[in-house]
Backbone and ligand atoms as CSV (ligand in chain L), in Angstrom:
chain,resi,resn,atom,element,x,y,z
A,1,MET,N,N,171.988,76.020,97.669
A,1,MET,CA,C,171.883,75.994,96.216
A,1,MET,C,C,172.845,76.997,95.622
A,2,SER,N,N,173.613,76.615,94.672
A,2,SER,CA,C,174.455,77.583,93.980
A,2,SER,C,C,173.666,78.160,92.819
A,3,VAL,N,N,174.194,79.202,92.223
A,3,VAL,CA,C,173.523,79.821,91.087
A,3,VAL,C,C,173.352,78.811,89.961
A,4,ALA,N,N,174.273,77.874,89.846
A,4,ALA,CA,C,174.262,76.957,88.711
A,4,ALA,C,C,173.342,75.765,88.903
A,5,GLU,N,N,172.642,75.696,89.999
A,5,GLU,CA,C,171.728,74.585,90.219
A,5,GLU,C,C,170.337,74.938,89.710
A,6,TYR,N,N,169.723,73.978,89.080
A,6,TYR,CA,C,168.370,74.148,88.554
A,6,TYR,C,C,167.440,74.563,89.694
A,7,PRO,N,N,166.753,75.705,89.542
A,7,PRO,CA,C,165.904,76.179,90.635
A,7,PRO,C,C,164.577,75.425,90.685
A,8,GLU,N,N,164.217,75.018,91.871
A,8,GLU,CA,C,162.951,74.320,92.065
A,8,GLU,C,C,161.799,75.217,91.622
A,9,GLY,N,N,160.846,74.665,90.889
A,9,GLY,CA,C,159.701,75.439,90.433
A,9,GLY,C,C,160.001,76.305,89.223
A,10,SER,N,N,161.129,76.083,88.574
A,10,SER,CA,C,161.496,76.897,87.421
A,10,SER,C,C,160.478,76.751,86.291
A,11,SER,N,N,160.298,77.811,85.531
A,11,SER,CA,C,159.400,77.771,84.381
A,11,SER,C,C,160.074,77.108,83.173
A,12,PHE,N,N,161.386,76.850,83.268
A,12,PHE,CA,C,162.112,76.175,82.190
A,12,PHE,C,C,162.120,74.677,82.474
A,13,ASN,N,N,162.149,73.874,81.420
A,13,ASN,CA,C,162.363,72.459,81.700
A,13,ASN,C,C,163.846,72.272,82.014
A,14,PRO,N,N,164.194,71.266,82.787
A,14,PRO,CA,C,165.576,71.127,83.258
A,14,PRO,C,C,166.617,71.088,82.145
A,15,GLY,N,N,166.301,70.412,81.039
A,15,GLY,CA,C,167.268,70.331,79.945
A,15,GLY,C,C,167.549,71.683,79.315
A,16,ASP,N,N,166.472,72.436,79.055
A,16,ASP,CA,C,166.649,73.777,78.487
A,16,ASP,C,C,167.427,74.661,79.453
A,17,TRP,N,N,167.082,74.551,80.735
A,17,TRP,CA,C,167.762,75.390,81.732
A,17,TRP,C,C,169.260,75.083,81.762
A,18,GLN,N,N,169.599,73.800,81.794
A,18,GLN,CA,C,171.017,73.427,81.839
A,18,GLN,C,C,171.753,73.926,80.601
A,19,THR,N,N,171.092,73.872,79.449
A,19,THR,CA,C,171.730,74.367,78.225
A,19,THR,C,C,171.929,75.877,78.296
A,20,LEU,N,N,170.865,76.594,78.654
A,20,LEU,CA,C,170.963,78.061,78.710
A,20,LEU,C,C,171.942,78.523,79.779
A,21,ALA,N,N,172.053,77.761,80.856
A,21,ALA,CA,C,172.925,78.164,81.962
A,21,ALA,C,C,174.403,78.098,81.596
A,22,ARG,N,N,174.732,77.525,80.469
A,22,ARG,CA,C,176.130,77.447,80.054
A,22,ARG,C,C,176.588,78.701,79.321
A,23,PHE,N,N,175.647,79.587,79.041
A,23,PHE,CA,C,175.978,80.762,78.238
A,23,PHE,C,C,175.917,82.041,79.068
A,24,TRP,N,N,176.572,83.062,78.540
A,24,TRP,CA,C,176.518,84.378,79.157
A,24,TRP,C,C,175.211,85.056,78.791
A,25,HIS,N,N,174.671,85.800,79.729
A,25,HIS,CA,C,173.432,86.529,79.500
A,25,HIS,C,C,173.580,87.935,80.067
A,26,ALA,N,N,173.196,88.918,79.292
A,26,ALA,CA,C,173.202,90.292,79.795
A,26,ALA,C,C,172.046,90.464,80.763
A,27,VAL,N,N,172.320,91.011,81.931
A,27,VAL,CA,C,171.263,91.187,82.928
A,27,VAL,C,C,171.132,92.626,83.406
A,28,ALA,N,N,172.073,93.479,83.046
A,28,ALA,CA,C,171.988,94.882,83.449
A,28,ALA,C,C,172.975,95.677,82.614
A,29,ARG,N,N,172.745,96.974,82.606
A,29,ARG,CA,C,173.719,97.847,81.963
A,29,ARG,C,C,174.788,98.196,82.994
A,30,SER,N,N,176.005,98.272,82.546
A,30,SER,CA,C,177.099,98.546,83.478
A,30,SER,C,C,176.849,99.810,84.290
A,31,GLU,N,N,176.323,100.841,83.639
A,31,GLU,CA,C,176.123,102.112,84.349
A,31,GLU,C,C,175.033,102.038,85.417
A,32,ASP,N,N,174.200,100.999,85.379
A,32,ASP,CA,C,173.173,100.853,86.410
A,32,ASP,C,C,173.739,100.315,87.722
A,33,ILE,N,N,174.890,99.710,87.668
A,33,ILE,CA,C,175.463,99.099,88.868
A,33,ILE,C,C,176.518,100.055,89.415
A,34,ASP,N,N,176.134,100.779,90.446
A,34,ASP,CA,C,177.068,101.758,91.006
A,34,ASP,C,C,177.496,101.317,92.405
A,35,GLU,N,N,178.191,102.165,93.095
A,35,GLU,CA,C,178.669,101.824,94.438
A,35,GLU,C,C,177.753,102.407,95.505
A,36,GLU,N,N,176.530,102.748,95.100
A,36,GLU,CA,C,175.561,103.328,96.035
A,36,GLU,C,C,174.595,102.285,96.595
A,37,ARG,N,N,174.171,101.355,95.738
A,37,ARG,CA,C,173.170,100.380,96.183
A,37,ARG,C,C,173.277,99.093,95.352
A,38,PRO,N,N,172.895,97.963,95.965
A,38,PRO,CA,C,172.890,96.705,95.207
A,38,PRO,C,C,171.726,96.683,94.215
A,39,TRP,N,N,171.833,95.836,93.256
A,39,TRP,CA,C,170.854,95.764,92.167
A,39,TRP,C,C,170.338,94.338,92.100
A,40,GLY,N,N,169.035,94.165,92.199
A,40,GLY,CA,C,168.457,92.833,92.100
A,40,GLY,C,C,167.969,92.558,90.695
A,41,THR,N,N,168.165,91.349,90.241
A,41,THR,CA,C,167.673,90.961,88.931
A,41,THR,C,C,167.380,89.454,88.965
A,42,ARG,N,N,166.945,88.949,87.852
A,42,ARG,CA,C,166.564,87.537,87.792
A,42,ARG,C,C,167.055,86.976,86.466
A,43,LEU,N,N,167.675,85.831,86.537
A,43,LEU,CA,C,168.179,85.171,85.339
A,43,LEU,C,C,167.834,83.693,85.426
A,44,LEU,N,N,167.136,83.194,84.423
A,44,LEU,CA,C,166.758,81.776,84.372
A,44,LEU,C,C,166.075,81.337,85.668
A,45,ASP,N,N,165.214,82.188,86.163
A,45,ASP,CA,C,164.445,81.933,87.389
A,45,ASP,C,C,165.313,81.885,88.646
A,46,VAL,N,N,166.482,82.460,88.578
A,46,VAL,CA,C,167.356,82.570,89.748
A,46,VAL,C,C,167.498,84.052,90.084
A,47,ASN,N,N,167.186,84.407,91.320
A,47,ASN,CA,C,167.362,85.799,91.747
A,47,ASN,C,C,168.839,86.069,91.999
A,48,LEU,N,N,169.306,87.159,91.435
A,48,LEU,CA,C,170.708,87.542,91.581
A,48,LEU,C,C,170.801,88.933,92.182
A,49,VAL,N,N,171.856,89.179,92.921
A,49,VAL,CA,C,172.186,90.525,93.365
A,49,VAL,C,C,173.501,90.900,92.688
A,50,LEU,N,N,173.501,92.062,92.102
A,50,LEU,CA,C,174.707,92.606,91.478
A,50,LEU,C,C,175.163,93.770,92.325
A,51,TYR,N,N,176.440,93.856,92.583
A,51,TYR,CA,C,176.937,94.993,93.345
A,51,TYR,C,C,178.390,95.249,93.002
A,52,ARG,N,N,178.812,96.462,93.320
A,52,ARG,CA,C,180.166,96.878,92.987
A,52,ARG,C,C,180.804,97.435,94.249
A,53,VAL,N,N,181.840,96.770,94.724
A,53,VAL,CA,C,182.630,97.282,95.849
A,53,VAL,C,C,184.102,97.057,95.531
A,54,ASP,N,N,184.939,97.924,96.073
A,54,ASP,CA,C,186.377,97.855,95.811
A,54,ASP,C,C,186.663,97.813,94.315
A,55,GLY,N,N,185.801,98.422,93.518
A,55,GLY,CA,C,186.001,98.425,92.075
A,55,GLY,C,C,185.673,97.095,91.426
A,56,ARG,N,N,185.234,96.141,92.218
A,56,ARG,CA,C,184.931,94.814,91.696
A,56,ARG,C,C,183.428,94.664,91.520
A,57,LEU,N,N,183.059,94.136,90.381
A,57,LEU,CA,C,181.656,93.845,90.113
A,57,LEU,C,C,181.381,92.396,90.491
A,58,THR,N,N,180.337,92.196,91.273
A,58,THR,CA,C,180.020,90.848,91.746
A,58,THR,C,C,178.571,90.512,91.429
A,59,ALA,N,N,178.343,89.299,91.010
A,59,ALA,CA,C,176.990,88.752,90.889
A,59,ALA,C,C,176.922,87.553,91.810
A,60,ALA,N,N,175.938,87.551,92.668
A,60,ALA,CA,C,175.779,86.440,93.604
A,60,ALA,C,C,174.300,86.111,93.702
A,61,ARG,N,N,174.016,84.979,94.249
A,61,ARG,CA,C,172.628,84.624,94.488
A,61,ARG,C,C,172.047,85.649,95.458
A,62,ASP,N,N,170.839,86.090,95.175
A,62,ASP,CA,C,170.196,87.125,95.991
A,62,ASP,C,C,169.552,86.468,97.206
A,63,PHE,N,N,170.395,85.984,98.079
A,63,PHE,CA,C,169.931,85.159,99.203
A,63,PHE,C,C,170.997,85.192,100.279
A,64,CYS,N,N,170.670,85.776,101.411
A,64,CYS,CA,C,171.652,85.827,102.493
A,64,CYS,C,C,171.847,84.422,103.063
A,65,PRO,N,N,173.097,83.980,103.212
A,65,PRO,CA,C,173.332,82.641,103.745
A,65,PRO,C,C,172.909,82.490,105.207
A,66,HIS,N,N,172.601,83.587,105.887
A,66,HIS,CA,C,172.180,83.491,107.277
A,66,HIS,C,C,170.721,83.055,107.380
A,67,ARG,N,N,169.788,83.888,106.913
A,67,ARG,CA,C,168.365,83.569,107.042
A,67,ARG,C,C,167.594,83.756,105.741
A,68,GLY,N,N,168.299,83.936,104.656
A,68,GLY,CA,C,167.646,83.956,103.357
A,68,GLY,C,C,167.089,85.281,102.879
A,69,THR,N,N,167.358,86.346,103.572
A,69,THR,CA,C,166.872,87.655,103.133
A,69,THR,C,C,167.480,88.026,101.782
A,70,ARG,N,N,166.726,88.759,100.997
A,70,ARG,CA,C,167.246,89.197,99.698
A,70,ARG,C,C,168.306,90.275,99.922
A,71,LEU,N,N,169.500,89.985,99.499
A,71,LEU,CA,C,170.601,90.927,99.699
A,71,LEU,C,C,170.447,92.181,98.852
A,72,SER,N,N,169.667,92.089,97.781
A,72,SER,CA,C,169.456,93.269,96.937
A,72,SER,C,C,168.668,94.347,97.675
A,73,LEU,N,N,168.042,94.003,98.807
A,73,LEU,CA,C,167.326,94.990,99.618
A,73,LEU,C,C,168.244,95.660,100.627
A,74,GLY,N,N,169.497,95.225,100.651
A,74,GLY,CA,C,170.457,95.790,101.595
A,74,GLY,C,C,171.062,97.074,101.079
A,75,LYS,N,N,172.237,97.374,101.603
A,75,LYS,CA,C,172.902,98.611,101.188
A,75,LYS,C,C,174.401,98.363,101.036
A,76,LEU,N,N,175.026,99.295,100.381
A,76,LEU,CA,C,176.479,99.255,100.227
A,76,LEU,C,C,177.059,100.335,101.113
A,77,LYS,N,N,178.039,99.939,101.913
A,77,LYS,CA,C,178.664,100.905,102.809
A,77,LYS,C,C,180.082,100.449,103.101
A,78,SER,N,N,180.999,101.378,103.036
A,78,SER,CA,C,182.407,101.081,103.335
A,78,SER,C,C,182.899,99.850,102.584
A,79,GLU,N,N,182.604,99.803,101.292
A,79,GLU,CA,C,183.076,98.727,100.414
A,79,GLU,C,C,182.532,97.356,100.825
A,80,ARG,N,N,181.345,97.339,101.419
A,80,ARG,CA,C,180.726,96.075,101.814
A,80,ARG,C,C,179.262,96.080,101.416
A,81,LEU,N,N,178.742,94.904,101.069
A,81,LEU,CA,C,177.310,94.704,100.888
A,81,LEU,C,C,176.760,94.279,102.244
A,82,ILE,N,N,175.751,94.990,102.730
A,82,ILE,CA,C,175.238,94.739,104.066
A,82,ILE,C,C,173.815,94.202,103.976
A,83,CYS,N,N,173.592,93.044,104.578
A,83,CYS,CA,C,172.262,92.438,104.589
A,83,CYS,C,C,171.312,93.314,105.402
A,84,PRO,N,N,170.079,93.524,104.895
A,84,PRO,CA,C,169.154,94.417,105.599
A,84,PRO,C,C,168.564,93.822,106.875
A,85,TYR,N,N,168.736,92.540,107.099
A,85,TYR,CA,C,168.075,91.929,108.257
A,85,TYR,C,C,168.960,91.998,109.507
A,86,HIS,N,N,170.039,91.233,109.548
A,86,HIS,CA,C,170.901,91.239,110.737
A,86,HIS,C,C,172.243,91.906,110.483
A,87,GLY,N,N,172.450,92.383,109.275
A,87,GLY,CA,C,173.634,93.185,108.995
A,87,GLY,C,C,174.911,92.451,108.683
A,88,LEU,N,N,174.865,91.176,108.330
A,88,LEU,CA,C,176.093,90.521,107.892
A,88,LEU,C,C,176.678,91.315,106.729
A,89,GLU,N,N,177.999,91.385,106.689
A,89,GLU,CA,C,178.664,92.179,105.658
A,89,GLU,C,C,179.473,91.272,104.745
A,90,PHE,N,N,179.403,91.571,103.456
A,90,PHE,CA,C,180.070,90.767,102.442
A,90,PHE,C,C,180.985,91.644,101.602
A,91,ASP,N,N,182.143,91.121,101.289
A,91,ASP,CA,C,183.058,91.883,100.437
A,91,ASP,C,C,182.747,91.612,98.956
A,92,GLY,N,N,183.591,92.106,98.093
A,92,GLY,CA,C,183.372,91.975,96.663
A,92,GLY,C,C,183.537,90.563,96.128
A,93,ARG,N,N,184.003,89.656,96.977
A,93,ARG,CA,C,184.092,88.253,96.561
A,93,ARG,C,C,182.942,87.427,97.125
A,94,GLY,N,N,182.032,88.108,97.847
A,94,GLY,CA,C,180.924,87.400,98.467
A,94,GLY,C,C,181.283,86.787,99.803
A,95,VAL,N,N,182.467,87.108,100.308
A,95,VAL,CA,C,182.922,86.541,101.585
A,95,VAL,C,C,182.371,87.374,102.734
A,96,CYS,N,N,181.788,86.707,103.712
A,96,CYS,CA,C,181.291,87.405,104.900
A,96,CYS,C,C,182.495,87.882,105.708
A,97,THR,N,N,182.529,89.180,105.975
A,97,THR,CA,C,183.679,89.755,106.675
A,97,THR,C,C,183.331,90.253,108.070
A,98,ARG,N,N,182.044,90.314,108.379
A,98,ARG,CA,C,181.664,90.817,109.707
A,98,ARG,C,C,180.268,90.341,110.074
A,99,ILE,N,N,180.127,89.934,111.327
A,99,ILE,CA,C,178.828,89.571,111.887
A,99,ILE,C,C,178.571,90.543,113.029
A,100,PRO,N,N,177.717,91.547,112.817
A,100,PRO,CA,C,177.513,92.557,113.853
A,100,PRO,C,C,177.052,91.989,115.192
A,101,GLY,N,N,176.274,90.896,115.168
A,101,GLY,CA,C,175.796,90.295,116.409
A,101,GLY,C,C,176.879,89.557,117.172
A,102,ASP,N,N,178.017,89.358,116.549
A,102,ASP,CA,C,179.131,88.666,117.189
A,102,ASP,C,C,180.421,89.388,116.808
A,103,PRO,N,N,180.558,90.645,117.256
A,103,PRO,CA,C,181.692,91.463,116.800
A,103,PRO,C,C,183.047,90.924,117.221
A,104,ARG,N,N,183.076,90.016,118.188
A,104,ARG,CA,C,184.366,89.471,118.622
A,104,ARG,C,C,184.750,88.210,117.862
A,105,ALA,N,N,183.909,87.811,116.933
A,105,ALA,CA,C,184.209,86.601,116.166
A,105,ALA,C,C,185.533,86.774,115.431
A,106,THR,N,N,186.454,85.892,115.706
A,106,THR,CA,C,187.754,85.980,115.040
A,106,THR,C,C,187.774,85.143,113.772
A,107,LYS,N,N,186.937,84.136,113.731
A,107,LYS,CA,C,186.876,83.298,112.523
A,107,LYS,C,C,185.405,83.147,112.140
A,108,ILE,N,N,185.059,83.665,110.978
A,108,ILE,CA,C,183.677,83.602,110.506
A,108,ILE,C,C,183.490,82.295,109.744
A,109,PRO,N,N,182.497,81.497,110.135
A,109,PRO,CA,C,182.288,80.210,109.458
A,109,PRO,C,C,182.055,80.394,107.953
A,110,PRO,N,N,182.641,79.535,107.143
A,110,PRO,CA,C,182.477,79.639,105.690
A,110,PRO,C,C,181.021,79.592,105.241
A,111,ARG,N,N,180.163,78.978,106.049
A,111,ARG,CA,C,178.756,78.878,105.637
A,111,ARG,C,C,178.087,80.243,105.555
A,112,PHE,N,N,178.681,81.259,106.147
A,112,PHE,CA,C,178.124,82.597,106.078
A,112,PHE,C,C,178.589,83.359,104.840
A,113,SER,N,N,179.380,82.743,104.027
A,113,SER,CA,C,179.843,83.421,102.818
A,113,SER,C,C,179.024,82.997,101.621
A,114,ASN,N,N,178.910,83.898,100.694
A,114,ASN,CA,C,178.173,83.668,99.470
A,114,ASN,C,C,179.129,83.219,98.374
A,115,ARG,N,N,180.330,82.855,98.791
A,115,ARG,CA,C,181.386,82.585,97.839
A,115,ARG,C,C,181.026,81.516,96.816
A,116,SER,N,N,180.494,80.412,97.284
A,116,SER,CA,C,180.233,79.316,96.362
A,116,SER,C,C,179.112,79.674,95.387
A,117,ASN,N,N,178.390,80.725,95.675
A,117,ASN,CA,C,177.308,81.138,94.796
A,117,ASN,C,C,177.733,82.256,93.853
A,118,ARG,N,N,178.978,82.623,93.954
A,118,ARG,CA,C,179.448,83.763,93.176
A,118,ARG,C,C,179.518,83.410,91.698
A,119,CYS,N,N,179.207,84.360,90.866
A,119,CYS,CA,C,179.349,84.197,89.423
A,119,CYS,C,C,180.549,85.005,88.956
A,120,ALA,N,N,181.080,84.608,87.852
A,120,ALA,CA,C,182.073,85.456,87.216
A,120,ALA,C,C,181.336,86.604,86.548
A,121,CYS,N,N,181.886,87.773,86.621
A,121,CYS,CA,C,181.231,88.938,86.031
A,121,CYS,C,C,182.178,89.631,85.077
A,122,ARG,N,N,181.642,90.110,84.047
A,122,ARG,CA,C,182.436,90.896,83.110
A,122,ARG,C,C,181.583,92.067,82.669
A,123,SER,N,N,182.208,93.190,82.496
A,123,SER,CA,C,181.431,94.310,81.998
A,123,SER,C,C,181.841,94.574,80.561
A,124,SER,N,N,180.878,94.762,79.744
A,124,SER,CA,C,181.165,95.009,78.349
A,124,SER,C,C,181.528,96.471,78.163
A,125,ALA,N,N,182.308,96.745,77.191
A,125,ALA,CA,C,182.713,98.120,76.940
A,125,ALA,C,C,181.517,98.955,76.529
A,126,VAL,N,N,180.474,98.323,76.054
A,126,VAL,CA,C,179.327,99.074,75.570
A,126,VAL,C,C,178.214,99.122,76.613
A,127,SER,N,N,177.648,98.013,76.943
A,127,SER,CA,C,176.469,98.097,77.801
A,127,SER,C,C,176.221,96.919,78.725
A,128,GLY,N,N,176.864,95.845,78.540
A,128,GLY,CA,C,176.405,94.641,79.231
A,128,GLY,C,C,177.225,94.191,80.417
A,129,ILE,N,N,176.537,93.668,81.381
A,129,ILE,CA,C,177.180,92.920,82.449
A,129,ILE,C,C,176.722,91.495,82.272
A,130,LEU,N,N,177.634,90.593,82.235
A,130,LEU,CA,C,177.303,89.243,81.837
A,130,LEU,C,C,177.673,88.227,82.900
A,131,PRO,N,N,176.835,88.073,83.917
A,131,PRO,CA,C,177.135,87.010,84.868
A,131,PRO,C,C,176.928,85.668,84.199
A,132,ARG,N,N,177.785,84.772,84.460
A,132,ARG,CA,C,177.709,83.477,83.807
A,132,ARG,C,C,177.289,82.422,84.813
A,133,THR,N,N,176.293,81.691,84.471
A,133,THR,CA,C,175.945,80.546,85.283
A,133,THR,C,C,176.640,79.354,84.667
A,134,CYS,N,N,177.345,78.632,85.484
A,134,CYS,CA,C,178.091,77.506,84.956
A,134,CYS,C,C,178.314,76.509,86.075
A,135,SER,N,N,178.747,75.330,85.719
A,135,SER,CA,C,178.879,74.289,86.719
A,135,SER,C,C,180.157,74.430,87.538
A,136,ARG,N,N,181.135,75.131,87.047
A,136,ARG,CA,C,182.319,75.391,87.858
A,136,ARG,C,C,182.602,76.872,87.778
A,137,TRP,N,N,183.257,77.372,88.772
A,137,TRP,CA,C,183.395,78.806,88.900
A,137,TRP,C,C,184.715,79.272,88.331
A,138,PRO,N,N,184.665,80.001,87.229
A,138,PRO,CA,C,185.901,80.562,86.694
A,138,PRO,C,C,186.354,81.709,87.574
A,139,THR,N,N,187.575,82.107,87.404
A,139,THR,CA,C,188.093,83.238,88.153
A,139,THR,C,C,187.339,84.484,87.728
A,140,ALA,N,N,186.839,85.205,88.708
A,140,ALA,CA,C,186.094,86.427,88.403
A,140,ALA,C,C,187.040,87.514,87.938
A,141,SER,N,N,186.609,88.235,86.944
A,141,SER,CA,C,187.380,89.391,86.516
A,141,SER,C,C,187.049,90.545,87.446
A,142,THR,N,N,187.759,91.610,87.308
A,142,THR,CA,C,187.499,92.741,88.188
A,142,THR,C,C,186.202,93.420,87.819
A,143,GLY,N,N,185.769,93.283,86.576
A,143,GLY,CA,C,184.522,93.879,86.161
A,143,GLY,C,C,184.512,95.385,86.313
A,144,ARG,N,N,185.663,96.000,86.179
A,144,ARG,CA,C,185.722,97.448,86.352
A,144,ARG,C,C,184.866,98.138,85.301
A,145,ARG,N,N,184.301,99.226,85.723
A,145,ARG,CA,C,183.442,99.995,84.848
A,145,ARG,C,C,184.275,100.592,83.726
A,146,SER,N,N,183.771,100.446,82.522
A,146,SER,CA,C,184.486,101.046,81.399
A,146,SER,C,C,184.067,102.500,81.253
A,147,ALA,N,N,184.931,103.270,80.645
A,147,ALA,CA,C,184.657,104.704,80.501
A,147,ALA,C,C,183.601,104.942,79.467
L,1,LIG,S1,S,169.367,87.230,107.150
L,1,LIG,FE1,FE,171.080,88.295,106.449
L,1,LIG,S2,S,172.166,88.731,108.221
L,1,LIG,FE2,FE,170.516,87.536,108.950
């Protein structure tokens, strides 16, 4: 399921959800998203993880593509988001860059990446981070923290 798919069991009716999912929604303050730990939140009944690595702000579905663990319970280390269960590592684009259980893997299967679930993120100069749920994925901005 991508972020833009209507979540099963949603409290919204499908039409309202599809309409609301086309708009930007503030889900956190920029200063709350640091490079120390991931941040879990929920938008339109979809769990999201927000994190900042390599200066890039990322919003992705809060769901590890390996076994479904909430990535917001993981940690940030060496510019990677690390899943708390088996330790898959994701970069700022949601791409899986390392599988600790298979350290010799030269090619990581795309199914281990959260890429297709990635949202575009923008940080507002004042207070907002606005992950956008949409049917196609625009190019993500760097989402750098404003001063
Ligand atoms: S559930 Fe995330 S690495 Fe296995």
